[in-house]
C-alpha positions as CSV (number, residue, x, y, z in Angstrom):
1,M,0.0,0.0,0.0
2,A,1.4,3.4,-0.9
3,V,1.1,5.1,2.4
4,F,3.7,7.9,2.9
5,T,2.0,9.7,5.8
6,D,0.7,8.1,9.0
7,L,-2.1,10.0,10.9
8,T,-2.2,10.1,14.6
9,E,-5.5,9.8,16.5
10,V,-5.3,13.5,17.3
11,E,-4.9,14.3,13.5
12,C,-7.7,12.0,12.6
13,R,-10.0,13.8,15.1
14,Q,-8.7,17.1,13.7
15,I,-9.8,16.2,10.2
16,A,-13.1,14.8,11.4
17,M,-13.8,18.0,13.2
18,A,-12.8,20.3,10.4
19,Y,-15.2,18.5,8.1
20,R,-18.0,17.7,10.6
21,L,-17.7,14.0,10.0
22,G,-18.9,13.0,13.4
23,R,-17.4,10.6,15.9
24,L,-14.9,8.2,14.1
25,T,-15.4,4.5,14.5
26,S,-12.4,3.3,12.3
27,V,-9.6,4.6,10.1
28,I,-8.3,2.3,7.4
29,G,-5.5,2.8,4.9
30,I,-6.4,2.2,1.2
31,A,-4.0,1.0,-1.5
32,D,-4.7,3.6,-4.0
33,G,-2.1,5.6,-6.2
34,D,1.5,6.4,-5.7
35,A,1.4,10.2,-5.1
36,E,-1.2,10.4,-2.2
37,T,-2.0,8.7,1.0
38,T,-5.6,7.6,1.1
39,F,-7.8,6.6,4.1
40,L,-11.3,5.3,4.5
41,F,-12.7,7.1,7.5
42,R,-15.9,5.5,9.1
43,S,-18.0,7.4,11.5
44,E,-21.5,7.7,12.8
45,R,-22.3,9.8,9.8
46,G,-21.1,7.3,7.2
47,E,-18.0,6.5,5.2
48,F,-15.6,9.0,3.7
49,I,-12.4,9.0,1.6
50,V,-9.6,11.2,3.1
51,T,-6.7,12.0,0.9
52,L,-3.4,13.4,1.9
53,F,-1.5,14.9,-1.1
54,E,2.2,14.1,-0.7
55,S,3.6,16.6,-3.2
56,G,2.7,18.9,-6.2
57,A,-0.9,19.5,-5.0
58,D,-2.1,23.0,-5.5
59,P,-5.2,24.2,-3.4
60,F,-6.4,26.0,-6.5
61,D,-6.4,22.8,-8.6
62,L,-8.2,20.9,-5.8
63,E,-10.9,23.7,-5.4
64,R,-11.4,23.5,-9.2
65,A,-11.8,19.8,-9.0
66,F,-14.4,20.1,-6.1
67,R,-16.4,22.7,-8.2
68,T,-16.3,20.3,-11.2
69,M,-17.6,17.5,-9.2
70,E,-20.3,19.7,-7.6
71,T,-21.4,20.8,-11.1
72,L,-21.5,17.3,-12.5
73,S,-23.3,15.9,-9.5
74,A,-26.0,18.5,-9.8
75,A,-26.5,17.3,-13.4
76,G,-26.8,13.7,-12.5
77,V,-23.3,12.5,-13.2
78,P,-22.2,10.1,-10.5
79,C,-19.3,11.9,-8.7
80,P,-18.2,11.8,-5.0
81,T,-19.9,14.1,-2.7
82,T,-17.6,16.9,-1.7
83,F,-17.1,18.0,1.9
84,R,-16.0,21.5,2.9
85,T,-15.0,23.2,6.2
86,D,-17.1,25.7,7.9
87,A,-15.2,28.4,6.1
88,G,-16.1,26.8,2.7
89,A,-12.6,25.6,2.0
90,A,-12.0,22.3,0.0
91,T,-8.7,21.6,1.8
92,V,-7.0,21.9,5.2
93,T,-3.4,21.2,6.0
94,V,-2.3,18.3,8.4
95,S,1.2,17.2,9.0
96,G,2.3,19.8,6.3
97,K,0.2,18.0,3.7
98,L,-3.0,19.2,1.9
99,V,-6.1,17.1,3.0
100,A,-9.3,16.7,1.0
101,V,-12.5,14.7,2.0
102,V,-15.1,13.3,-0.4
103,G,-17.8,10.7,0.2
104,F,-17.3,7.1,-0.4
105,M,-18.4,5.9,-3.9
106,P,-20.3,2.6,-4.4
107,G,-19.2,0.1,-6.9
108,S,-15.8,-1.1,-8.1
109,R,-13.3,-0.8,-11.0
110,P,-14.4,-3.3,-13.7
111,N,-12.5,-6.5,-14.3
112,E,-14.3,-7.1,-17.6
113,I,-15.6,-4.7,-20.1
114,T,-19.0,-5.6,-21.6
115,P,-21.0,-4.0,-24.4
116,E,-23.5,-2.8,-21.7
117,K,-20.7,-1.3,-19.6
118,S,-19.3,0.3,-22.8
119,R,-22.6,2.0,-23.6
120,A,-23.0,3.3,-20.1
121,L,-19.5,4.7,-20.2
122,G,-20.1,6.5,-23.5
123,G,-23.1,8.1,-22.1
124,C,-21.2,9.2,-19.0
125,V,-18.4,10.7,-21.0
126,A,-20.9,12.7,-23.2
127,R,-22.7,14.0,-20.1
128,I,-19.3,15.2,-18.6
129,H,-18.6,17.0,-21.9
130,Q,-22.1,18.4,-22.3
131,T,-22.4,19.5,-18.8
132,L,-19.1,21.3,-18.3
133,R,-19.2,23.1,-21.6
134,R,-19.5,26.8,-21.6
135,S,-19.6,27.0,-25.3
136,F,-18.2,24.8,-28.0
137,D,-15.2,26.7,-29.4
138,E,-14.4,25.0,-32.7
139,G,-11.5,27.2,-33.6
140,R,-9.8,26.8,-36.9
141,S,-10.0,22.9,-36.7
142,G,-13.7,22.8,-36.8
143,L,-13.6,20.4,-33.8
144,P,-15.5,21.4,-30.6
145,K,-13.4,22.2,-27.6
146,G,-14.4,22.3,-24.0
147,P,-13.6,21.1,-20.5
148,V,-12.6,17.3,-20.2
149,H,-12.0,14.9,-17.4
150,G,-8.4,14.4,-18.4
151,A,-7.9,10.8,-17.0
152,L,-10.9,8.6,-17.9
153,N,-8.9,5.4,-17.5
154,R,-10.1,2.2,-15.7
155,D,-8.8,3.4,-12.3
156,N,-11.2,6.3,-12.3
157,V,-14.6,4.9,-13.3
158,F,-16.6,2.6,-10.9
159,F,-19.5,0.3,-12.0
160,L,-22.4,-1.4,-10.2
161,G,-23.5,-4.1,-12.5
162,E,-23.5,-2.7,-16.0
163,A,-24.1,1.0,-14.9
164,V,-21.5,3.6,-14.1
165,S,-21.8,4.2,-10.4
166,G,-19.0,6.8,-9.9
167,V,-16.3,8.9,-11.7
168,I,-13.3,10.1,-9.5
169,N,-10.1,12.1,-9.8
170,F,-10.9,15.3,-11.5
171,R,-7.5,16.9,-10.7
172,L,-6.4,16.7,-14.4
173,R,-9.5,18.6,-15.7
174,H,-8.5,20.9,-18.5
175,D,-9.8,22.3,-21.8
176,D,-9.2,20.3,-24.9
177,I,-10.7,19.0,-28.2
178,L,-13.6,16.8,-27.0
179,V,-13.1,14.1,-29.5
180,A,-9.5,13.8,-28.3
181,E,-10.7,12.5,-24.9
182,L,-13.2,10.3,-26.7
183,G,-10.3,8.9,-28.7
184,Q,-8.4,8.2,-25.4
185,V,-11.5,6.5,-23.9
186,L,-11.8,4.2,-26.9
187,M,-8.1,3.3,-26.7
188,R,-8.2,2.6,-23.0
189,W,-11.5,0.7,-22.9
190,T,-12.0,-1.1,-26.1
191,A,-8.5,-1.8,-27.4
192,R,-6.8,-5.2,-27.3
193,A,-3.2,-5.6,-26.3
194,D,-2.1,-5.4,-29.9
195,G,-3.9,-2.0,-30.4
196,M,-6.9,-3.3,-32.4
197,L,-10.2,-1.9,-31.3
198,E,-13.0,-4.4,-30.5
199,N,-15.9,-3.4,-32.7
200,R,-18.4,-5.1,-30.2
201,L,-17.2,-2.5,-27.6
202,V,-16.7,0.5,-29.9
203,R,-20.3,0.4,-31.3
204,P,-22.1,0.6,-27.9
205,L,-19.7,3.1,-26.5
206,L,-20.2,5.5,-29.4
207,A,-23.9,4.8,-29.4
208,G,-24.1,5.7,-25.7
209,Y,-22.1,8.9,-26.4
210,E,-24.4,10.0,-29.2
211,E,-27.5,9.4,-27.1
212,V,-26.4,12.5,-25.1
213,R,-24.2,14.5,-27.5
214,R,-24.1,14.0,-31.3
215,L,-20.7,14.1,-32.9
216,T,-20.3,16.5,-35.8
217,A,-19.1,15.3,-39.2
218,P,-15.6,16.7,-38.6
219,E,-15.4,14.9,-35.2
220,W,-16.3,11.6,-37.0
221,R,-13.6,12.1,-39.6
222,A,-10.9,13.1,-36.9
223,L,-11.7,10.3,-34.4
224,P,-9.4,7.6,-35.9
225,A,-6.4,10.1,-35.8
226,F,-7.0,10.7,-32.1
227,V,-7.3,7.1,-31.4
228,M,-4.0,6.7,-33.1
229,A,-2.5,9.5,-31.0
230,A,-3.8,7.8,-27.9
231,A,-2.4,4.5,-28.9
232,A,1.1,6.1,-29.5
233,A,0.9,7.7,-26.0
234,E,-0.1,4.5,-24.3
235,L,2.7,2.4,-26.1
236,G,5.2,5.1,-25.5
237,K,4.3,5.3,-21.9
238,D,4.7,1.6,-21.5
239,C,8.0,1.5,-23.3
240,R,6.5,-0.9,-25.9
241,L,8.6,0.6,-28.7
242,T,8.9,-2.6,-30.6
243,D,5.1,-2.7,-30.9
244,F,4.8,1.0,-31.6
245,E,4.4,1.1,-35.4
246,A,2.2,-2.0,-35.6
247,G,0.1,-1.1,-32.6
248,T,-0.6,2.5,-33.8
249,F,-1.4,1.3,-37.3
250,K,-3.9,-1.3,-36.0
251,A,-5.5,1.3,-33.7
252,F,-5.9,3.8,-36.5
253,H,-7.3,1.3,-39.1
254,S,-9.7,-0.4,-36.8
255,A,-10.9,2.9,-35.5
256,K,-11.4,4.1,-39.1
257,A,-13.3,0.9,-40.0
258,C,-15.6,1.3,-37.1
259,T,-16.4,5.0,-37.6
260,E,-17.0,4.6,-41.3
261,E,-19.5,1.9,-40.5
262,L,-21.2,4.0,-37.9
263,Q,-20.9,7.5,-39.2
264,P,-24.4,8.9,-40.4
C-alpha cells in the first residue's frame, strides 16, 4: 500500500472536526495511487475518503476539482460528494500536507468490459462534456473544444452491475478538443493488447455517447487520428517501442473501419 504519511489519533480527530464527519469508529489505509496517502474514515455519519496529497498538489487545482464534481453531481453524473470546512474551503493542512475529503463511492473498478458497460461509459463521457461546456469553441480545426476529465482510465470509473456508479479524480480536468478525450477512452477501454479496437465494444460506447451528445461530421472524420494518437501515447508510456508502429497502425485502421461503418 502506498502510504507515505501516518495519521495520529489527534490528527484523525482534527480532520473529522474540520469537516464535521462525526465521531470516528475506524480509520483504514487504502492501497490507491502512488502520489497520495488515502484513508477510509468510518464514522457515525457514514464513510468518507480522506486523501493526503504528498507533493505537487495546489489548493487552486483541488478547489477547481471540487467545483467540477459539484457541477456534475447536480447534473446527475455520479461523482463523489464533496465536503468543505465551515469556512467553505475544500482543503485543510495536516502534517504539512493538503487534505481533502469526499464521500465514499459505491461500486468497483471493472475486471471485464462488456458492451453494456461500454454503452454506459459512452453516455457518461458525453454527459461530462455536455455539462461542463461553456460554449463549444471550434476554432480553426472545426472540432468542438471544452472542459474534459483528463484521466478517464479504468482506475477512475466505478461500476455497479452494468451501470456507471462513480467517476473520480478530476485533478487533471482541462480544456481540450472533446473528441481527443473520446479517442483516449476508446483506446483505454476497447483496445486489445495489440492495439486493435474491438468493434463489439466500440459500437455501444459511441452509441451511448451519441444518445447524449451528437458528434459532428468533422469529429467523426478526426476520431481515428485521435485514437492513433492515444495508442502512441499508451505504447510510448509503457515503453513498448517494438510494438509502436504495428500497434498505432492497428488502432488507426480499426477505428477508421468502425467510424466509417457508424458515421451517419
